[in-house]
C-alpha positions in Angstrom: 81.9 21.4 -30.8 79.3 21.1 -33.5 79.3 17.4 -33.5 79.4 17.5 -29.8 76.3 19.6 -29.4 74.4 17.7 -31.9 75.0 14.6 -30.2 74.2 16.5 -27.3 70.6 17.6 -28.5 70.2 13.6 -29.5 70.7 12.3 -26.4 68.2 15.3 -24.8 65.8 14.1 -27.6 65.7 10.3 -26.4 65.5 11.1 -23.0 62.8 13.2 -23.6 60.8 10.7 -25.5 61.4 7.7 -23.0 60.2 10.3 -20.6 57.0 10.9 -22.7 56.4 6.9 -23.3 56.7 6.1 -19.3 54.6 9.6 -18.2 52.0 7.8 -20.9 51.8 4.6 -19.2 51.5 6.2 -15.8 48.8 8.2 -16.8 46.9 5.3 -18.3 47.7 3.0 -15.2 46.2 5.6 -13.1 44.0 7.2 -15.4 45.0 11.0 -14.3 43.5 12.5 -17.5 39.9 10.9 -16.5 37.1 13.2 -15.4 36.1 10.1 -13.0 39.6 10.7 -11.2 39.0 11.8 -7.6 42.4 13.8 -6.3 44.6 12.0 -9.1 43.1 8.3 -8.0 40.8 6.8 -10.4 37.0 6.9 -9.3 37.1 3.0 -10.1 38.5 1.0 -7.3 41.4 -1.0 -7.8 40.8 -3.1 -4.4 38.8 -6.2 -5.5 39.0 -7.8 -1.8 39.7 -6.7 1.5 41.4 -8.5 4.5 39.5 -9.0 7.7 42.7 -9.0 10.7 39.6 -10.6 12.6 39.7 -10.9 16.8 43.2 -12.5 17.1 46.2 -13.8 15.6 46.6 -16.7 17.8 45.5 -19.8 16.2 44.6 -21.5 19.7 42.8 -18.5 20.4 40.7 -18.6 17.2 40.1 -22.4 17.9 38.6 -21.3 21.1 36.4 -18.4 19.7 35.5 -20.9 16.8 33.4 -23.3 19.6 32.2 -20.5 21.8 30.6 -18.5 18.6 29.6 -21.6 17.0 27.6 -22.1 20.5 25.8 -18.8 20.8 25.0 -18.3 16.5 23.6 -21.5 17.2 21.6 -20.9 20.6 20.3 -17.1 19.1 19.0 -19.0 16.1 17.2 -21.1 17.6 16.0 -19.0 20.2 14.6 -16.6 17.6 13.1 -19.0 15.7 11.3 -20.4 18.9 9.6 -17.1 19.6 8.4 -17.0 16.3 7.1 -20.5 16.2 5.2 -19.8 19.6 3.6 -16.3 18.1 2.5 -17.9 15.3 0.7 -21.5 16.7 0.1 -20.1 20.0 -3.2 -17.9 20.0 -3.0 -16.8 23.2 0.3 -14.9 21.9 -1.9 -13.2 18.8 -1.7 -10.0 20.2 0.2 -6.8 18.8 3.0 -6.5 21.3 3.8 -10.1 20.0 3.1 -9.9 16.5 6.0 -7.0 17.0 7.8 -9.1 19.4 8.2 -12.1 16.8 9.5 -9.4 14.3 12.1 -8.4 16.4 13.2 -12.0 16.6 13.3 -11.8 12.9 15.5 -8.9 12.6 18.0 -10.5 15.7 17.9 -13.7 13.0 18.8 -11.5 10.2 21.3 -9.5 12.2 23.3 -12.4 13.8 23.8 -13.8 10.4 25.1 -11.2 7.8 28.4 -11.4 9.7 28.6 -13.7 12.3 29.0 -17.3 9.8 31.8 -15.7 8.2 33.2 -14.6 11.1 32.9 -18.2 12.5 34.5 -20.1 9.4 37.0 -17.2 9.4 38.5 -19.0 12.5 39.2 -22.0 10.6 40.9 -20.1 7.6 44.6 -18.7 7.6 43.4 -15.9 4.8 40.7 -13.9 5.9 39.4 -12.0 3.2 36.0 -10.6 1.6 35.4 -9.7 -1.9 34.4 -5.9 -2.6 31.4 -6.9 -3.5 30.7 -8.8 -0.3 31.8 -5.9 1.6 29.4 -3.5 0.3 26.9 -6.4 1.2 27.7 -6.7 4.4 27.9 -2.7 4.9 24.4 -2.8 3.5 22.6 -5.1 5.7 24.5 -3.7 8.6 22.5 -1.0 8.4 19.2 -2.0 7.0 19.0 -4.5 9.9 20.5 -1.8 12.4 17.8 1.0 11.5 14.9 -1.5 11.0 15.4 -2.6 14.6 15.5 0.8 15.9 12.8 1.8 14.6 10.8 -1.3 15.7 11.8 -0.7 19.2 9.9 2.5 18.9 7.1 0.6 17.3 7.3 -1.6 20.6 7.7 1.3 22.9 4.3 2.9 21.0 2.5 -0.2 21.6 3.5 -1.0 25.5 2.2 3.2 25.8 -1.1 2.5 24.1 -1.9 -0.6 26.2 -0.7 0.8 29.8 -1.7 5.1 29.3 -4.6 4.3 27.0 -6.4 0.6 27.7 -9.9 1.6 26.5 -8.7 2.5 22.8 -6.0 0.3 22.5 -7.3 -2.5 20.1 -9.2 -0.1 18.3 -6.1 1.5 17.7 -3.4 -1.4 17.4 -5.5 -3.1 14.9 -3.3 -5.5 12.7 -3.0 -3.3 9.8 -1.7 -0.9 11.8 1.0 -3.6 13.0 2.0 -4.5 9.6 2.3 -0.7 8.8 4.2 0.1 11.8 6.7 -3.2 11.1 6.6 -2.0 7.0 8.0 1.7 7.6 10.6 0.1 10.5 12.1 -1.9 7.1 11.4 1.0 5.0 13.3 3.5 6.6 16.0 0.9 7.4 16.3 0.4 3.8 16.5 4.0 3.2 18.8 5.3 6.0 21.5 1.9 4.7 21.2 2.9 0.9 22.1 6.1 1.9 25.0 5.1 3.3 25.8 2.8 0.2 25.5 5.8 -2.4 28.6 7.3 -1.8 30.6 4.3 -0.3 30.7 1.9 -3.3 32.4 4.8 -5.6 35.0 5.5 -3.2 38.6 4.9 -4.6 40.2 2.3 -2.6 43.9 2.5 -3.9 45.8 -0.5 -1.9 45.2 0.1 1.6 43.0 -3.0 2.1 42.8 -4.3 5.8 39.9 -3.9 8.0 40.6 -4.1 11.5 37.5 -6.3 12.4 35.9 -9.5 11.4 33.2 -7.8 9.2 33.3 -4.6 7.0 32.3 -1.8 9.1 31.7 1.9 7.4 34.1 4.0 9.3 36.6 1.8 9.1 36.4 1.4 5.6 36.1 5.2 4.6 39.6 5.4 6.5 40.8 3.0 3.8 39.8 5.4 0.9 42.5 7.3 -1.0 40.8 10.6 -0.7 40.0 13.2 2.1 37.6 11.5 4.1 36.3 14.5 6.5 33.1 15.8 4.4 32.3 11.9 4.4 32.9 11.1 7.7 30.5 14.0 9.1 27.9 12.8 6.6 28.2 9.4 8.0 28.1 10.5 11.7 24.6 12.7 10.9 23.1 10.2 9.0 23.6 7.0 11.4 23.6 9.7 14.6 20.6 11.3 13.7 18.2 8.7 13.4 19.6 7.1 16.8 19.4 10.4 18.6 15.6 11.0 17.5 14.7 6.9 18.3 16.3 7.2 21.8 14.9 10.5 22.5 11.2 8.9 21.5 11.9 5.7 23.8 13.2 7.8 26.7 10.2 9.7 26.4 7.9 7.0 25.9 9.2 4.6 28.5 9.3 7.9 30.8 5.6 8.3 30.4 4.7 4.8 30.6 6.9 4.3 34.0 5.3 7.3 35.7 1.2 6.0 34.5 2.7 2.6 36.2 3.7 3.8 39.4 0.3 5.7 40.1 -1.8 3.0 39.0 -2.5 0.6 42.0 -4.0 -2.5 40.7 -3.0 -6.3 40.6 -2.0 -6.0 36.5 0.8 -3.2 37.6 3.5 -6.3 38.4 2.9 -8.1 35.0 3.2 -4.5 33.5 6.6 -3.8 34.8 8.0 -7.5 34.0 6.9 -6.6 30.3 8.2 -3.2 30.8 11.5 -4.2 32.3 12.0 -6.9 29.2 11.6 -4.3 27.1 13.7 -1.3 28.6 16.3 -4.1 29.1 16.6 -4.9 24.9 16.6 -0.7 24.6 19.6 -0.3 26.7 21.4 -3.3 25.2 21.0 -2.2 21.9 21.5 1.6 22.4 24.0 1.2 24.5 26.9 0.0 21.9 25.4 2.6 19.4 26.2 5.4 21.6 29.9 4.4 22.5 30.3 4.0 19.0 29.0 7.6 17.9 30.8 9.5 20.3 34.5 8.4 18.9 33.0 6.6 15.7 36.3 7.2 13.7 38.7 6.7 16.3 40.0 2.9 16.9 39.7 1.0 20.4 40.2 -2.1 21.8 36.7 -2.2 22.9 35.5 -1.7 19.2 35.9 -5.2 18.3 34.0 -6.4 21.6 31.2 -3.6 20.9 30.7 -5.4 17.4 30.7 -9.0 19.0 28.1 -8.1 21.2 26.3 -6.0 18.8 26.2 -9.2 16.0 26.2 -12.1 18.4 25.2 -11.6 22.2 22.2 -9.1 21.2 20.4 -11.8 19.0 21.3 -14.4 21.9 20.4 -12.5 25.0 16.8 -10.9 23.5 15.0 -14.5 23.2 16.5 -14.7 27.0 14.9 -11.7 28.1 11.9 -12.0 26.9 11.3 -15.8 27.8 13.1 -14.9 31.4 10.7 -12.4 32.5 7.4 -13.0 30.0 5.1 -15.4 31.7 2.7 -16.0 28.8 6.0 -16.7 26.7 7.0 -19.3 29.1 3.7 -21.3 29.0 3.4 -21.0 25.2 7.2 -22.6 25.2 6.2 -25.3 28.0 3.3 -26.0 25.5 5.3 -26.1 22.3 7.5 -28.4 24.0 4.7 -30.7 25.0 
């Protein structure tokens, strides 16, 4: 009995020793004892790339979309470049309104470029992947350009308010220095808005799931892949982006309501021109904020229409904005004819 007991003790000791070795390797691999660990996962992401599921898995449809979006992207870039060239070269367009419009065209070009070229290239690739750093860059630029455009649209509304409601003081208030400050503020707010998102996103623990159900990295979709409870982060994202969007939208709503009421009371020959300009501005605001309102009602729920909204925001909005301003603005159409000649 004594020998049998000693043998059992030796076997148990060997099993415990083997278990300690396995446990040590497990802890070393997953860094459970590290002070940087979050809910048992290392704070350092183990995911080095993300898979973009794109718009469709059909090869034939992807080739069709490759052609369609290539045309739209090229037209958007050409249209916005033309507006910038017209504002720079035509002296009749050297005014605050067109200075702000040219900056809007520049932001639209940036907004259409941060994800669309990769989406077009991915239509020809079987494996649609993006590096961790590339994913973070897309999130950063998406919110920089989106936040900047929101604030710039408010600045354009302020410009129209002064031009229509306070015409005698317009040129005094809207000096070139003020215009530059307004554009600078729009970029500064966009960068701060985006940096506040990225500050906590880059340190999230991504431990395995890496499939993003879109053609670019979007913050709500990426947060859902993190290996921890993201409820607090979702509230922070919703508060940050939703608050900026709500403030800008309310300011635009109030501004254009006052402007339209003023135009309605006026009975001069310039009323039709003012309404034409205002209709272009209001149309751009609706096209920009319409998708945002839908996104922030259900920011962390997936719907089939989400991909369409993403396409509209990154491809069609930069394409439509130049069309809206050229079709409804006589000065821009005349400058375009002059540029062609």
